[in-house]
N, C-alpha and C positions, 0 to 999 in steps of 0.2 A: 558582430559576426564579420568574418573577413570578406574581402571582395572575391566574387566568384568569376572564373573565366567562362566563356560562352558554352563550351562543351565539356569542360572539366570542372567538377564541383566537389566540395567536401562539406559535410555536416559534422559539427562537433556534438558529441553525446554529452548532455548535461548529467550531473550526478556522479558521485565517486565513492570510494571506500571511506570509511570514517576512521580517523586516526585518534590516538589517545591524546589527552591534553591535561595540563596541570589543573588541579581542583583547589578551590579556596572558598571560604565562606565564613559563617559565624559559628559560635559554640552552641547555638540553639536557644540562647536567651536574649537574642537581639544585640548582644555585644560583639566585639571584634576578636574574641578569643580564638584559640586554635581549634581546628576541627577534631572532634573525638574520633580516634581511629576505629573503624568498624572491625568486628571480629574477623579473624583470618578466614578466608573462604577460597579453597583451591579447586572446588568441584566444577565440572563443566556440564552444560546442558546436554541432554541426550536427544538428538534430533529424531523426528521432526518436532520443533517447538516454535510456535507462532507468536507474533507480537502485534499488539493493536496498532502501534505506530512504528515508523522507521526509526531505528536507533540513531542518536546523535552521539552522545557519550553516556556511558553507564558505569555506575559503581556497584551495581547488583546484576549479576548475570541472568537472574530470573525476572528482572523488572519488566512489567508490562506484558507478561505472557497471557495468551488466551488459547482456548480450544481452536485447533486448526479448522474445525468445521464452522466456526464463527467468522465474522468479517474481520480481516486483519490486513496489515500492509507489508509485513515481512515474515520470513521463515528462516530459522536457523537450520541449515542443512548439514552442517559439520561444525565440530568444535574440538579444541585440543588445549594442551598446556605447553608453556614455554619451558625448555630444559634448564635455562640459566636462572634458577630461583633466587640467586644471591645478587642479581643485577640491581642497580639502584633505580632503574626505571625500565619500563617495558621496551622491548626491541621495536624497531619500526614495523609497521604493518606489511611492508614489502617483504619481510622475512617469511611471512606465512601466506602471502597472496597466491603463490604458485600452488600450494597445497589446497587452498580454498578453491582455486580455479579447477583443479583436477577433481576434487571431491564433489563440487557442484555439478559438473557434467556427468559424473558417475551416478549421482543420486537421481538426476532427472532423466537420464538416458541419452543425452546428446549435448553438444556444446551449447551452453546457455546463451551464447551470442546469436544462435540461430532463431531465437525467440525474443519476445518483448520482455526481456528480463535484465536486471542489473545485479551485479555481485558487490556486496558491501563486506568489508572486514571491520569487525568491532573489537576493541581492546578495552581493558580496564582503565579507569581514570588513574591519574597519578596517586590519588589518595587510596584507591582500592589496591593498587599495586603495592604501596607501602604497607598496607594491612595484610598482605600475603596472597592476594588473588593473582593467579598466573595463567588465567585462561585467555583464549581468543575464540571468537566465533565467526562463522561465515554465513552471511544472510543473503537470501535471494529476494528481490523485490520485483513485482510485476509493474510494468509501465504501460501507459496508453499508447506509446509509440517510441521509436528509437532516435528521433530527431530532437532538435532543441526545444520543440514544443511538447515533448513527451512528459507526462506527469506520473506520479506514483498512483497506482490503481489499488483500490480495496478489492480483495478477493476472498473466497472461502474454499477450503479444501487444501490438503497438502500438495506440494509440488513433486513429491517423491514419485518417480516414474512418469511424470507428466509428458515427457517428449518421446516416450517409447512407442507411441502410436500417434495417429493424426491428432493435432491439438490446435485450438484456436489461437494459442500463444505463438505458434510458428510464424516466421516472416515469410510472406509469399509475394503476391503482386502488390503494387503500390501506386497511388496517385501522387504525382509530383507537382507541387504548386510553386509557381514563380512569383517573385515580387515585381514591383513596377520597373525595375531595372533588368528584368529577365534573368535574375539570379534565383537559384533554388532556395525556397523558403521553408517548405515542409515536405516530408515524405510520409504519406499516410497509408495505412492498410487498405487494400481493395480486393474484391473478388477478381479472379483471373478471367472470368467469362464476360466481363463488361469492359468498356473502353478504359484503358489505363496507360501510363507512360513508363512505369518502372517495375522491376522485379528483383527480389533478393536472389543473389547468385551464390553466395557462400561467404566464408570468412577467410581473409588473408592475414597471416601472422607476420608482422613486421620484424625483421631481424634485429638483434640487440644493438647493432651498430647504427641503425636508422634513428636519427634524433626526432624529437617531437617537432612537427612542422610549424614554422612561424611565417616564413616568406614563401612566395609562390614556388620558387625552385625547390623548396624542401618537400613539396608534394610529389615530385617526380616519381620516387619509388612507390608511393601509394597508388598513383595512377597505373603504373606498370603492373603492380601486384594485383590490383583489381581487374585490369584487363585480362590478365592470365587466368584469374579465377572465373571471369565471365566466359572466356573461350572454352574452358573445361566444362562449364555448366551447359552451354549450348551445343557442345560436342563439335568443336571446330579447332583446328590448329591455330596457335597464336603466332602471328607473323607481323611484319611491319605495317601491313594494310588493315589489320583487324580493327584498329581504332576508328576507321571510317564507318564501321558498322554500328557503333553504339556509343552513347554517352555513358558516363560512369559516375557513381556517387559513392565515395568512400566515407563511411560513418565510423569515426574513431572515438575512443574514450577521451574525456577531458584530461587536461594536463596532469592534474593530481593523481588520477587513476592510472594514467600512463606511467608516471613515476613509480607507482606501486608495482608495476609489472604487467598491466593490462595492455598488451600490444596486439590484441585481436582487432581487425578492421572488418566491419560489415560492408560488403560490396554489393551495390545495387546497379542493375542495368538501367539506363535511361534512354528511351527511344523518343526523341522529341518530335520527329517529323512524320511519323506514321503510327498512330495509336494502336495499341495491341488489344486483342480480345481473347487471347489464350496465353497459356504459359509458353515460354521459349525454351524450357528445359529439353535438351537433347534434340532440338529441331534441325541442327546441321546447317550447312551453307545455304541451301535453298530456302530454308525457313528463317534465315537471319541475313537478309540482304543489306547493302550499304544504307546507312542512316543519313540520307542527304535531303536537303531542303527541296520542297516541291517547286517547280518552275513558277515564276511570278506571272 
């Protein structure tokens, strides 16, 4: 994990969309012959369709499906087919990420980034593509958290319409844990009526011209984007002095997901020197004083 600055921090969201890969193997008798081409299959799953485990690569679009009422790790919320049926290999997943992004939010009722969710794009393997499969699918995965310690969670029930009302999946207030060097280590869900240091303020979308951050200076537009998001959340104008009122934690996609087109950044308020016991949404200037250290 990168070095954090004292008041400006960033967490990298682990996990990303799954790309297609070449397939190789045996002819089924233990020898090294060529793989027998599966029968052409161009059908797509009809969402919702749930899967016992998160997909890595698949040659069968229906592989591992279970009843959504049962325990599962992912759900196909949209699927489609590629137009270029004569292509020698599947297009990159980035070609359909935007459609998956749009369809995911439409299906669950809000931007999936406002919740403990991850969007995966799944394509046919190279062997399945050669056999005639032209589908792609968009899967949502529930996580235990949105920081680097977030794990895939087993769930039951479809995600369709899950964010149209109050949902335990939604990001709200958070406990911010620091490591021995006072750098942000984790951001964990918390009730808002107990002492906490953080709160989810919204999603900032990085412009196409903003590169994936590597060096400290690369994070400047992320900090500004999140500060503006926070200002809107607490109902205050954004000006040059606003940064004295709050710390900020931008949680972004991993580099491979960023390359696919996932440029949404989850922005968290971080109040380090005065623990909160209520939500800061819409509190205005009086309810959001400068975040300065207590006198020693």
